[in-house]
MARDREN-537313 format. One record per residue (C-alpha): chain; x, y, z. Coordinates in Angstrom, 3 decimals, always signed. Example, Ala and Ser with C-alpha at 12.3 -4.5 7.8 and 13.67 -1.06 7.14 Angstrom:
   cadena         xx         yy         zz
        A    +12.300     -4.500     +7.800
        A    +13.670     -1.060     +7.140
END
This chain:
   cadena         xx         yy         zz
        A   +118.634    -38.129    -22.668
        A   +122.323    -37.221    -22.237
        A   +123.642    -33.758    -22.933
        A   +126.991    -31.974    -23.002
        A   +125.833    -28.358    -22.613
        A   +123.291    -26.793    -20.277
        A   +121.591    -23.589    -21.423
        A   +119.707    -21.466    -18.871
        A   +117.172    -18.821    -19.930
        A   +114.509    -17.024    -17.849
        A   +111.257    -18.112    -19.460
        A   +109.862    -21.641    -20.023
        A   +108.402    -20.452    -23.348
        A   +111.777    -19.147    -24.444
        A   +113.369    -22.411    -23.315
        A   +110.992    -24.475    -25.459
        A   +111.644    -22.301    -28.501
        A   +115.450    -22.389    -28.208
        A   +115.500    -26.103    -27.397
        A   +114.082    -26.795    -30.883
        A   +116.919    -24.848    -32.527
        A   +119.862    -26.505    -30.737
        A   +120.968    -30.099    -31.217
        A   +120.713    -33.080    -28.910
        A   +123.925    -32.072    -27.125
        A   +122.094    -29.129    -25.519
        A   +119.585    -29.106    -22.699
        A   +117.652    -25.845    -22.327
        A   +115.958    -24.992    -19.013
        A   +114.381    -21.885    -17.460
        A   +115.280    -20.139    -14.210
        A   +111.836    -18.444    -14.303
        A   +113.337    -15.046    -13.560
        A   +115.571    -14.000    -10.676
        A   +116.686    -16.601     -8.129
        A   +118.632    -14.237     -5.845
        A   +117.643    -10.788     -4.619
        A   +117.637     -8.415     -1.666
        A   +115.450     -9.650     +1.224
        A   +111.881     -8.362     +1.437
        A   +111.836     -8.228     +5.241
        A   +114.601     -5.633     +5.589
        A   +116.626     -3.169     +3.528
        A   +119.443     -5.639     +2.906
        A   +121.952     -2.881     +2.080
        A   +124.862     -1.895     +4.328
        A   +124.919     +1.858     +3.678
        A   +127.905     +2.421     +5.958
        A   +129.976     -0.192     +4.108
        A   +129.879     +1.143     +0.521
        A   +126.246     +0.065     +0.042
        A   +127.192     -3.602     +0.155
        A   +124.108     -5.638     -0.767
        A   +123.051     -8.699     +1.178
        A   +121.578    -11.036     -1.435
        A   +119.593    -14.114     -0.461
        A   +117.944    -16.903     -2.421
        A   +114.362    -15.871     -3.123
        A   +111.838    -17.672     -0.945
        A   +110.154    -20.508     -2.807
        A   +112.932    -20.831     -5.408
        A   +115.011    -23.380     -3.485
        A   +113.845    -26.365     -5.548
        A   +114.691    -24.560     -8.799
        A   +118.199    -23.704     -7.534
        A   +118.727    -27.292     -6.390
        A   +117.622    -28.669     -9.773
        A   +119.827    -26.243    -11.728
        A   +122.849    -27.163     -9.613
        A   +122.167    -30.842    -10.267
        A   +121.890    -30.271    -14.014
        A   +124.973    -28.026    -14.105
        A   +127.147    -30.703    -12.483
        A   +126.343    -33.106    -15.333
        A   +127.220    -30.596    -18.061
        A   +130.611    -29.979    -19.623
        A   +129.689    -26.309    -19.938
        A   +126.846    -24.069    -18.771
        A   +125.643    -21.261    -21.021
        A   +123.720    -18.311    -19.536
        A   +121.284    -17.017    -22.160
        A   +119.116    -14.528    -20.255
        A   +117.669    -11.497    -22.067
        A   +120.093     -8.983    -23.659
        A   +119.665     -6.135    -21.172
        A   +120.760     -5.034    -17.703
        A   +118.243     -7.262    -15.956
        A   +119.242    -10.268    -18.043
        A   +122.920     -9.635    -17.345
        A   +122.199     -9.494    -13.610
        A   +120.246    -12.771    -13.764
        A   +123.236    -14.387    -15.495
        A   +125.610    -12.984    -12.840
        A   +123.474    -14.295     -9.972
        A   +123.201    -17.700    -11.684
        A   +126.975    -17.801    -12.071
        A   +127.327    -17.290     -8.307
        A   +124.633    -19.816     -7.341
        A   +126.052    -22.511     -9.651
        A   +129.653    -21.761     -8.637
        A   +130.698    -21.042    -12.221
        A   +133.965    -19.369    -13.180
        A   +133.158    -15.596    -13.204
        A   +135.715    -15.098    -16.002
        A   +134.293    -17.861    -18.220
        A   +132.987    -16.995    -21.677
        A   +129.571    -18.492    -21.088
        A   +127.224    -15.545    -21.670
        A   +125.151    -15.864    -24.848
        A   +122.933    -13.031    -26.121
        A   +120.688    -12.704    -29.141
        A   +118.337     -9.931    -30.160
        A   +115.840    -12.225    -31.872
        A   +114.814    -15.817    -31.255
        A   +115.197    -17.367    -34.680
        A   +117.176    -20.476    -35.554
        A   +119.856    -18.525    -37.420
        A   +120.311    -15.876    -34.725
        A   +120.430    -18.354    -31.852
        A   +122.932    -20.671    -33.543
        A   +125.143    -17.734    -34.505
        A   +125.053    -16.404    -30.922
        A   +126.307    -19.707    -29.533
        A   +129.366    -19.420    -31.786
        A   +130.368    -16.210    -29.973
        A   +129.856    -16.516    -26.194
        A   +131.408    -13.781    -24.058
        A   +132.134    -13.010    -20.423
        A   +129.435    -11.538    -18.202
        A   +129.505     -7.755    -18.652
        A   +130.265     -6.475    -15.138
        A   +129.458     -2.873    -16.117
        A   +125.921     -3.932    -17.063
        A   +125.639     -5.866    -13.808
        A   +126.898     -2.908    -11.769
        A   +124.387     -0.613    -13.472
        A   +121.495     -2.950    -12.639
        A   +122.821     -3.447     -9.121
        A   +123.157     +0.307     -8.570
        A   +119.553     +0.890     -9.698
        A   +118.270     -1.926     -7.512
        A   +120.165     -0.712     -4.441
        A   +119.251     +2.927     -5.044
        A   +115.550     +2.087     -5.344
        A   +115.764     -0.113     -2.253
        A   +117.441     +2.618     -0.183
        A   +114.866     +5.222     -1.251
        A   +111.843     +2.955     -0.845
        A   +112.846     +1.276     +2.401
        A   +113.895     +4.602     +3.975
        A   +110.865     +6.722     +3.090
        A   +108.056     +4.133     +3.163
        A   +108.305     +3.401     +6.934
        A   +108.073     +7.161     +7.554
        A   +104.893     +7.324     +5.473
        A   +103.463     +4.358     +7.385
        A   +104.221     +6.046    +10.723
        A   +103.111     +9.562     +9.805
        A   +100.208     +8.934     +7.400
        A    +98.982     +5.307     +7.157
        A   +100.246     +1.786     +6.570
        A   +100.647     +0.355     +3.093
        A   +102.062     +3.503     +1.480
        A   +105.235     +3.613     -0.563
        A   +107.597     +6.060     -2.243
        A   +110.094     +5.506     -5.015
        A   +112.692     +7.270     -7.105
        A   +110.711     +7.177    -10.378
        A   +107.294     +6.561     -8.849
        A   +107.251     +9.732     -6.728
        A   +108.490    +11.941     -9.590
        A   +105.783    +10.549    -11.877
        A   +103.102    +11.136     -9.234
        A   +104.212    +14.755     -8.865
        A   +103.940    +15.251    -12.633
        A   +100.350    +13.979    -12.598
        A    +99.470    +16.245     -9.673
        A   +101.227    +19.254    -11.232
        A    +99.064    +18.757    -14.333
        A    +95.952    +18.536    -12.130
        A    +96.899    +21.843    -10.465
        A    +97.343    +23.431    -13.906
        A    +93.790    +22.342    -14.732
        A    +92.416    +23.667    -11.426
        A    +94.131    +27.035    -11.838
        A    +93.323    +27.403    -15.514
        A    +91.353    +30.498    -16.490
        A    +89.620    +30.138    -19.852
        A    +89.982    +32.924    -22.388
        A    +87.424    +33.792    -25.015
        A    +88.239    +33.661    -28.726
        A    +86.235    +33.488    -31.950
        A    +86.580    +31.876    -35.337
        A    +84.594    +32.432    -38.529
        A    +84.324    +29.109    -40.371
        A    +82.802    +29.536    -43.805
        A    +81.758    +27.716    -46.958
        A    +82.217    +28.944    -50.507
        A    +80.945    +27.750    -53.850
        A    +82.403    +27.798    -57.318
        A    +80.103    +26.328    -59.908
        A    +78.791    +23.123    -58.387
        A    +81.749    +22.650    -56.066
        A    +81.741    +23.779    -52.450
        A    +84.751    +24.078    -50.176
        A    +85.564    +25.234    -46.657
        A    +87.684    +28.131    -45.460
        A    +88.370    +30.046    -42.260
        A    +88.771    +33.728    -41.470
        A    +92.442    +34.718    -41.717
        A    +92.832    +38.458    -41.364
        A    +92.111    +42.020    -42.466
        A    +93.980    +44.236    -44.917
        A    +96.637    +41.592    -45.525
        A    +97.485    +40.994    -41.859
        A    +96.595    +37.986    -39.703
        A    +94.052    +38.958    -37.025
        A    +93.002    +37.145    -33.848
        A    +89.366    +37.540    -32.835
        A    +89.211    +37.890    -29.060
        A    +85.594    +38.922    -28.546
        A    +82.282    +39.610    -30.258
        A    +83.240    +43.229    -30.959
        A    +86.210    +42.026    -33.001
        A    +83.881    +39.762    -34.965
        A    +81.401    +42.556    -35.652
        A    +84.200    +44.758    -36.964
        A    +84.932    +42.039    -39.545
        A    +81.395    +41.005    -40.497
        A    +80.264    +44.621    -40.955
        A    +82.747    +44.877    -43.830
        A    +81.231    +41.861    -45.589
        A    +78.360    +41.644    -48.048
        A    +77.443    +37.967    -48.233
        A    +75.215    +38.527    -51.240
        A    +78.175    +39.835    -53.265
        A    +80.924    +37.672    -54.721
        A    +84.380    +37.109    -53.234
        A    +87.635    +37.074    -55.209
        A    +90.475    +34.573    -55.200
        A    +93.298    +36.944    -54.245
        A    +96.218    +34.550    -53.983
        A    +97.032    +30.896    -54.603
        A   +100.085    +28.988    -53.459
        A   +100.719    +25.455    -54.642
        A   +103.484    +23.273    -53.214
        A   +104.648    +19.710    -53.124
        A   +105.059    +18.483    -49.559
        A   +106.812    +15.326    -48.455
        A   +106.215    +13.398    -45.259
        A   +108.927    +11.116    -43.982
        A   +108.084     +7.825    -42.251
        A   +108.671     +7.480    -38.535
        A   +111.528     +5.378    -37.180
        A   +110.805     +1.782    -36.127
        A   +109.574     +1.274    -32.598
        A   +111.488     +1.634    -29.362
        A   +109.891     +0.410    -26.144
        A   +108.375     +3.784    -25.295
        A   +107.087     +4.578    -28.807
        A   +105.556     +1.101    -29.015
        A   +103.788     +1.672    -25.704
        A   +102.509     +5.057    -26.892
        A   +101.291     +3.859    -30.286
        A    +99.701     +0.692    -28.881
        A    +97.810     +2.862    -26.390
        A    +96.657     +5.296    -29.094
        A    +95.845     +2.844    -31.896
        A    +94.956     -0.362    -30.052
        A    +93.812     +0.983    -26.680
        A    +96.375     -1.260    -24.923
        A    +97.647     -0.438    -21.453
        A   +101.439     -0.377    -21.170
        A   +101.425     -3.590    -19.130
        A    +99.380     -5.365    -21.791
        A   +101.637     -4.112    -24.582
        A   +104.727     -5.504    -22.841
        A   +103.052     -8.807    -22.011
        A   +101.942     -9.433    -25.611
        A   +105.288     -8.241    -27.003
        A   +107.052    -10.711    -24.686
        A   +104.947    -13.517    -26.156
        A   +105.822    -12.485    -29.703
        A   +109.518    -12.291    -28.814
        A   +109.751    -15.615    -26.990
        A   +108.082    -17.642    -29.705
        A   +104.781    -18.545    -31.321
        A   +103.921    -21.931    -32.817
        A   +103.615    -21.416    -36.579
        A   +102.709    -24.750    -38.106
        A   +105.295    -27.273    -36.872
        A   +107.837    -24.616    -35.938
        A   +108.078    -22.254    -32.968
        A   +109.375    -18.874    -34.053
        A   +110.245    -15.682    -32.242
        A   +108.333    -13.140    -34.316
        A   +109.926     -9.885    -33.147
        A   +113.268     -8.659    -31.846
        A   +113.813     -7.877    -28.177
        A   +111.132     -5.478    -26.988
        A   +113.060     -3.592    -24.268
        A   +115.161     -1.129    -26.199
        A   +115.622     +2.595    -26.690
        A   +117.552     +2.177    -29.940
        A   +116.220     +2.797    -33.458
        A   +119.154     +1.013    -35.111
        A   +118.366     -1.693    -37.669
        A   +120.748     -4.477    -38.671
        A   +121.909     -4.305    -42.323
        A   +120.536     -7.807    -42.961
        A   +117.086     -6.710    -41.782
        A   +117.235     -3.616    -44.006
        A   +118.148     -5.750    -47.024
        A   +115.354     -8.230    -46.307
        A   +112.833     -5.399    -45.991
        A   +114.043     -3.819    -49.241
        A   +113.643     -7.117    -51.104
        A   +110.101     -7.543    -49.767
        A   +109.081     -3.947    -50.529
        A   +110.405     -4.073    -54.093
        A   +108.716     -7.423    -54.788
        A   +105.410     -6.615    -53.111
        A   +104.920     -2.916    -53.887
        A   +107.454     -1.931    -56.539
        A   +110.851     -0.258    -56.670
        A   +109.338     +3.221    -56.367
        A   +108.351     +2.397    -52.769
        A   +111.926     +1.786    -51.597
        A   +113.213     +4.280    -49.033
        A   +116.761     +4.533    -50.332
        A   +118.599     +3.178    -47.286
        A   +117.429     +5.831    -44.830
        A   +119.563     +6.028    -41.696
        A   +117.959     +5.926    -38.267
        A   +119.692     +7.712    -35.401
        A   +119.554     +7.011    -31.705
        A   +118.608     +9.334    -28.911
        A   +121.169    +10.235    -26.256
        A   +121.789     +7.358    -23.886
        A   +120.283     +4.742    -26.177
        A   +121.748     +1.269    -25.900
        A   +123.118     +0.779    -29.392
        A   +123.858     -2.887    -28.738
        A   +120.138     -3.405    -29.262
        A   +118.126     -2.968    -32.397
        A   +114.786     -1.297    -32.723
        A   +111.716     -3.488    -32.282
        A   +111.074     -5.113    -35.640
        A   +109.773     -8.375    -37.106
        A   +112.357    -11.157    -37.135
        A   +111.328    -12.063    -40.680
        A   +110.229     -9.144    -42.845
        A   +108.428    -11.414    -45.327
        A   +106.247    -12.954    -42.607
        A   +103.238    -10.685    -43.020
        A   +100.607    -10.465    -40.290
        A    +97.910    -11.892    -42.583
        A   +100.047    -14.924    -43.435
        A   +100.202    -16.030    -39.780
        A    +96.913    -14.630    -38.493
        A    +95.471    -18.079    -37.763
        A    +98.402    -18.835    -35.427
        A    +97.995    -15.679    -33.325
        A    +95.509    -14.544    -30.722
        A    +93.597    -11.355    -31.506
        A    +95.906     -9.232    -29.315
        A    +99.041    -10.872    -30.713
        A    +97.855    -10.273    -34.275
        A    +97.038     -6.617    -33.642
        A   +100.358     -5.846    -31.950
        A   +102.418     -7.806    -34.486
        A   +100.595     -5.989    -37.304
        A   +101.517     -2.660    -35.718
        A   +105.193     -3.610    -35.300
        A   +105.457     -5.099    -38.795
        A   +103.792     -2.110    -40.471
        A   +105.857     +0.470    -38.564
        A   +109.115     -1.291    -39.458
        A   +108.188     -1.696    -43.121
        A   +107.070     +1.923    -43.315
        A   +110.404     +3.067    -41.868
        A   +112.154     +1.492    -44.877
        A   +109.802     +2.920    -47.493
        A   +109.717     +6.079    -49.563
        A   +108.306     +9.411    -48.386
        A   +104.639    +10.137    -48.965
        A   +104.166    +13.043    -51.393
        A   +101.280    +15.518    -51.233
        A   +100.138    +18.284    -53.541
        A    +99.025    +21.157    -51.330
        A    +97.146    +24.300    -52.252
        A    +96.429    +27.418    -50.247
        A    +93.839    +29.875    -51.524
        A    +93.126    +33.342    -50.082
        A    +89.560    +34.560    -50.650
        A    +88.937    +38.291    -50.188
        A    +86.150    +40.844    -50.076
        A    +86.595    +44.433    -48.966
        A    +89.974    +43.704    -47.339
        A    +88.704    +40.691    -45.335
        A    +90.628    +37.482    -46.069
        A    +89.458    +33.903    -45.663
        A    +91.952    +31.093    -46.211
        A    +91.285    +27.623    -47.607
        A    +93.841    +24.822    -47.392
        A    +93.631    +21.645    -49.398
        A    +95.810    +18.667    -50.119
        A    +95.745    +15.384    -51.900
        A    +98.074    +12.417    -51.897
        A   +100.252    +12.409    -54.991
        A   +102.230     +9.304    -53.988
        A   +101.289     +7.283    -50.914
        A   +104.797     +5.935    -50.179
        A   +105.026     +4.511    -46.655
        A   +101.332     +5.285    -46.069
        A   +100.693     +2.194    -48.186
        A   +101.379     +0.067    -45.094
        A   +101.117     +2.570    -42.214
        A    +98.190     +4.920    -42.884
        A    +97.574     +7.963    -40.724
        A    +94.326     +9.687    -39.828
        A    +95.954    +13.005    -40.685
        A    +96.668    +11.973    -44.276
        A    +93.129    +12.280    -45.597
        A    +92.698    +14.243    -48.807
        A    +90.988    +17.624    -48.629
        A    +90.092    +18.600    -52.154
        A    +89.652    +22.140    -53.423
        A    +88.078    +22.838    -56.809
        A    +90.242    +24.211    -59.633
        A    +90.913    +27.832    -58.651
        A    +92.817    +30.697    -60.287
        A    +93.685    +34.180    -59.096
        A    +90.847    +36.508    -60.023
        A    +88.115    +33.843    -59.915
        A    +84.874    +34.866    -58.290
        A    +83.265    +32.589    -55.654
        A    +80.132    +32.942    -53.548
        A    +79.743    +32.507    -49.806
        A    +77.094    +29.957    -48.844
        A    +77.763    +30.090    -45.116
        A    +79.661    +32.439    -42.793
        A    +79.137    +31.481    -39.155
        A    +81.031    +33.331    -36.392
        A    +81.630    +30.867    -33.552
        A    +82.564    +31.584    -29.962
        A    +85.178    +29.410    -28.231
        A    +87.009    +29.315    -24.938
        A    +90.551    +28.061    -24.445
        A    +90.709    +24.652    -22.764
        A    +92.966    +23.567    -19.894
        A    +95.721    +21.055    -20.636
        A    +94.421    +17.502    -20.797
        A    +95.139    +15.025    -18.036
        A    +97.748    +12.450    -18.966
        A    +96.679     +9.177    -20.475
        A    +99.111     +6.260    -20.617
        A   +100.512     +7.258    -24.012
        A   +101.072    +10.926    -23.152
        A   +102.531    +10.050    -19.734
        A   +105.037     +7.618    -21.266
        A   +105.940    +10.246    -23.864
        A   +106.701    +12.952    -21.293
        A   +108.626    +10.503    -19.078
        A   +110.830     +9.694    -22.047
        A   +111.237    +13.347    -23.036
        A   +112.285    +14.317    -19.509
        A   +114.593    +11.295    -19.142
        A   +112.734     +9.976    -16.095
        A   +113.186     +6.238    -15.676
        A   +113.915     +3.982    -18.621
        A   +111.578     +2.142    -21.038
        A   +111.455     -0.986    -18.895
        A   +110.320     +1.035    -15.833
        A   +107.348     +2.882    -17.338
        A   +104.830     +0.055    -17.082
        A   +105.644     -1.058    -13.487
        A   +105.733     +2.590    -12.347
        A   +102.236     +3.247    -13.702
        A   +100.920     +0.011    -12.206
        A   +102.352     +0.888     -8.778
        A   +100.638     +4.302     -8.755
        A    +97.310     +2.657     -9.586
        A    +97.796     -0.200     -7.126
        A    +98.605     +2.167     -4.262
        A    +95.509     +4.217     -5.172
        A    +97.614     +7.335     -5.615
        A    +95.892     +7.829     -8.972
        A    +92.709     +6.579    -10.559
        A    +91.601     +6.307    -14.166
        A    +88.770     +8.617    -15.191
        A    +87.810     +8.384    -18.877
        A    +91.144     +6.599    -19.472
        A    +93.132     +9.477    -17.995
        A    +95.076     +9.755    -14.741
        A    +93.473    +11.709    -11.923
        A    +95.216    +11.959     -8.537
        A    +93.361    +10.741     -5.464
        A    +93.237    +12.547     -2.119
        A    +95.689     +9.987     -0.787
        A    +98.068    +10.606     -3.697
        A    +97.993    +14.351     -3.052
        A    +98.702    +13.890     +0.662
        A   +101.723    +11.687     -0.071
        A   +102.963    +14.091     -2.755
        A   +102.715    +17.082     -0.389
        A   +104.913    +15.256     +2.129
        A   +107.427    +14.243     -0.537
        A   +107.646    +17.791     -1.923
        A   +108.236    +19.234     +1.548
        A   +110.773    +16.741     +2.880
        A   +112.297    +15.041     -0.183
        A   +112.401    +17.723     -2.883
        A   +115.231    +16.030     -4.798
        A   +113.365    +12.736     -5.119
        A   +110.380    +14.410     -6.811
        A   +112.501    +16.779     -8.911
        A   +112.316    +15.586    -12.526
        A   +115.667    +17.143    -13.469
        A   +117.422    +15.490    -10.526
        A   +115.837    +12.132    -11.386
        A   +116.880    +12.457    -15.030
        A   +120.413    +13.367    -13.962
        A   +120.562    +10.265    -11.773
        A   +119.536     +8.148    -14.764
        A   +122.437     +9.618    -16.738
        A   +124.841     +8.785    -13.905
        A   +123.568     +5.212    -13.876
        A   +124.010     +5.031    -17.649
        A   +127.616     +6.137    -17.115
        A   +128.062     +3.145    -14.807
        A   +126.762     +0.886    -17.575
        A   +129.277     +2.349    -20.001
        A   +132.147     +1.898    -17.552
        A   +132.646     +5.642    -17.069
        A   +131.808     +5.758    -13.345
        A   +131.959     +3.520    -10.279
        A   +128.519     +2.611     -8.973
        A   +129.516     +3.085     -5.322
        A   +130.625     +6.679     -6.023
        A   +127.292     +7.441     -7.700
        A   +125.358     +6.145     -4.678
        A   +127.592     +7.999     -2.218
        A   +126.976    +11.285     -4.035
        A   +123.240    +10.656     -3.945
        A   +123.169     +9.737     -0.272
        A   +125.054    +12.860     +0.816
        A   +121.924    +14.907     +0.180
        A   +119.314    +12.204     +0.695
        A   +120.650    +11.239     +4.121
        A   +120.295    +14.833     +5.331
        A   +116.719    +15.025     +4.001
        A   +115.948    +11.728     +5.728
        A   +117.269    +12.946     +9.088
        A   +115.248    +16.161     +8.811
        A   +112.084    +14.265     +7.872
        A   +112.424    +11.846    +10.802
        A   +112.825    +14.834    +13.107
        A   +110.321    +17.332    +11.721
        A   +107.569    +15.359     +9.922
        A   +104.344    +15.594    +11.885
        A   +101.700    +12.913    +11.926
        A    +98.967    +13.520     +9.379
        A    +95.546    +12.405    +10.453
        A    +93.355    +11.376     +7.557
        A    +89.932    +12.092     +8.979
        A    +87.159     +9.703     +8.068
        A    +84.170    +11.288     +6.373
        A    +80.767    +10.555     +7.935
        A    +78.803     +8.167     +5.731
        A    +75.424     +9.468     +6.907
        A    +74.032     +6.160     +8.198
        A    +74.615     +3.709    +11.046
        A    +76.236     +0.306    +11.117
        A    +73.633     -2.455    +10.703
        A    +75.642     -4.728    +13.033
        A    +76.375     -2.532    +16.078
        A    +74.506     +0.742    +15.516
        A    +77.585     +2.997    +15.540
        A    +78.084     +5.578    +12.815
        A    +79.502     +4.397     +9.499
        A    +82.405     +6.363     +7.993
        A    +84.181     +6.554     +4.630
        A    +87.725     +5.178     +4.657
        A    +90.452     +4.999     +2.020
        A    +91.701     +1.502     +1.272
        A    +93.910     -0.191     -1.281
        A    +91.199     -0.114     -3.943
        A    +89.726     +3.278     -3.100
        A    +87.065     +4.505     -0.720
        A    +84.700     +2.202     +1.180
        A    +82.230     +2.310     +4.090
        A    +83.415     +0.996     +7.454
        A    +82.089     +0.994    +11.004
        A    +83.574     +3.735    +13.204
        A    +83.720     +1.166    +16.039
        A    +86.601     -0.691    +14.381
        A    +88.308     -2.953    +15.492
        A    +85.489     -4.018    +17.820
        A    +83.159     -4.060    +14.820
        A    +84.579     -5.003    +11.404
        A    +81.507     -4.350     +9.262
        A    +82.349     -2.849     +5.838
        A    +80.404     -2.095     +2.676
        A    +81.343     -1.105     -0.832
        A    +80.412     +2.431     -1.845
        A    +77.744     +2.065     -4.487
        A    +77.506     +4.697     -7.192
        A    +74.147     +4.401     -8.934
        A    +74.092     +5.815    -12.470
        A    +70.319     +6.315    -12.582
        A    +69.549     +3.452    -14.978
        A    +67.477     +0.334    -14.285
        A    +69.156     -2.979    -15.011
        A    +68.425     -3.882    -18.656
        A    +68.486     -7.611    -17.828
        A    +66.252     -8.022    -14.768
        A    +64.468     -4.633    -14.890
        A    +64.386     -4.681    -11.058
        A    +67.848     -3.701     -9.865
        A    +69.804     -0.521    -10.430
        A    +72.944     -0.324    -12.568
        A    +75.896     +0.624    -10.371
        A    +79.514     +1.543    -10.993
        A    +81.924     -1.162     -9.882
        A    +85.682     -1.762    -10.034
        A    +87.662     -4.764    -11.182
        A    +90.695     -6.101     -9.309
        A    +92.835     -3.950    -11.597
        A    +90.831     -0.857    -10.557
        A    +89.063     -0.613    -13.920
        A    +85.499     +0.732    -13.820
        A    +82.685     -1.465    -15.129
        A    +78.921     -1.554    -14.647
        A    +76.727     -4.208    -13.077
        A    +73.385     -4.844    -11.402
        A    +73.145     -4.169     -7.656
        A    +71.172     -7.436     -7.311
        A    +74.281     -9.514     -8.092
        A    +74.576    -12.515     -7.784
        A    +70.821    -12.912     -8.395
        A    +71.299    -10.876    -11.593
        A    +74.617    -11.253    -13.428
        A    +74.371     -8.260    -15.773
        A    +77.762     -6.608    -16.452
        A    +79.026     -4.114    -19.043
        A    +82.361     -2.361    -19.572
        A    +80.457     +0.510    -21.221
        A    +78.049     +2.786    -19.358
        A    +74.395     +1.920    -20.134
        A    +71.887     +4.708    -20.754
        A    +68.148     +4.722    -20.237
        A    +67.073     +4.386    -23.876
        A    +66.921     +1.216    -25.958
        A    +68.162     +0.830    -29.508
        A    +65.556     +1.944    -32.095
        A    +66.698     -0.866    -34.422
        A    +66.878     -3.964    -32.196
        A    +65.561     -2.854    -28.761
        A    +68.753     -3.858    -26.906
        A    +70.162     -1.404    -24.371
        A    +72.314     +1.503    -25.546
        A    +75.706     +2.353    -24.033
        A    +77.911     +5.418    -23.884
        A    +81.355     +4.934    -25.447
        A    +84.359     +7.242    -25.555
        A    +86.432     +7.182    -28.747
        A    +88.643     +9.541    -30.731
        A    +85.464    +11.036    -32.153
        A    +84.373    +11.949    -28.627
        A    +81.464    +10.481    -26.702
        A    +79.028     +8.398    -28.707
        A    +75.943     +6.327    -28.056
        A    +76.131     +2.810    -29.460
        A    +73.950     -0.267    -29.356
        A    +75.191     -3.134    -27.185
        A    +74.005     -5.605    -29.811
        A    +73.912     -4.154    -33.350
        A    +75.769     -1.512    -35.391
        A    +73.485     +1.420    -34.455
        A    +75.306     +4.528    -33.235
        A    +74.685     +8.227    -32.791
        A    +76.509    +11.281    -31.505
        A    +75.935    +11.841    -27.777
        A    +73.047    +14.181    -27.170
        A    +71.149    +13.453    -30.415
END
């Protein structure tokens, strides 16, 4: 088939989708990502010569480059339609060089959503490659290369091979370790509460101790509690001393940015950041819906909450038709955070009227769940506030005040499509000042303050965004690198630093304090954003950075002493040579190895028995194992003779309903015991 125009995108899926929108004069092909980059074998940056990069064709991509050159020669014009961000702009720039295209040509095509209308409109307005965007990407790439390829060899020489350091990676690791130190140093403090239940007529309601003689009082110990309870006569009635009724409104949240999508997908769907981005990429590039392939969402790498007027109008039409005019949000404006790329929109559905249920059969389970989340969040952002009637009642006896708070939804507004666990009604009976009520339960309860929680993926992404460390597109690869290097491990879905991670962090803090300083890292991100906006030259930014970094590097090379990671004795001998076995730290964690290495290469996995017999064969023991992605699962130690596996931790008891084995699950409700086969569940410890 002949063609006049060649269109190059990154992804084969994206190419197939766009090819169906353009006419027969267009041929759409995929570069499959970057074709040119810095070499892996060396730094590839001439620091002395204004950080000049030495780019080479990526190994294994020669055939793709050759084919693209062949296709480009046959075309009247080549269009570069990589993604609308820094990375996409850099891919287009490298393609322009490899295909010997005119660098001033207006051949760059960008679109925020892959729909027929958007794509065709974009091809009416091609532009030149944005050199500021390219310089910003290039500066980040070179900066990360200089940091990584300067520090990592030092870590290999002074600690062990296979280690790495990075501008965002090392700062994130320090944050995780700082939180761990907070937990270690935390000293719990005692405090008390007095939850209570009251009754009026047949209605009961809950309240909590508030204060004494009209003032709020904190109960720090049992003596404080006794001073309160000694003033109470539970057999006597209490009086309603004060009532305050209000109408409260809750505004909907803005539509998703990359980071808020990652956080909400982690909290609501239990998706890891890498999974969220992978599924979002699929939804963006196109899904087969009937005979058509449609990009279902706008571009998913964005820190903007802006919405196009056409999308707002489409949402308003759908909301008014589907739910009624009273649910319209009145054209609410959404603002951007500092540094947000306003050229992008927020993440939203490409077609507001394409509900998740209407296309469910065309989506995988993960695609459906994520699309439902994106669709609902966007629709909610365009809907009316939720309205609550709230009531606060103060209940008194002998100067002791208990306070009851209640609320009920008066108008659900945006909660119609985006419900929240915190929006449940809490009803109080009809109460008036002067009413008498009776106490049915007053139970002083001792508590102790808890240390801050370890970061999970959602909370880590949130704090990275708040501190300005990295950018949305870097969060997922940063987290994956920390796990892959075994600097952190996941314990109950939260990040816990490993011994190796703490050793590397100690070295970084001592010799490269700027690299692990969150404020310095955030400031560097702002400088790089200035490059993107054309306010600064990228070479000047890198020179300023290297003035301090180069001095730190010289000092580290001179003063850093070799750190010997001593192997722990395993407590048994090697079955092959009889020498003592030791515990070593490898890429996937700790393992047993012969101390006579390299003469003897015997190794064994460290088996952690959980004290439960295998529910399948009844002979082996259930042990803790790890997947290739370092995720803990459970299996029989007789594998492969017995193939029992479970993501959830089995317990010794069987289900009282169906006799299948029970497992321990962690959810928002806390730890629970559930059946592996039926719907039986119970609170842990019952």
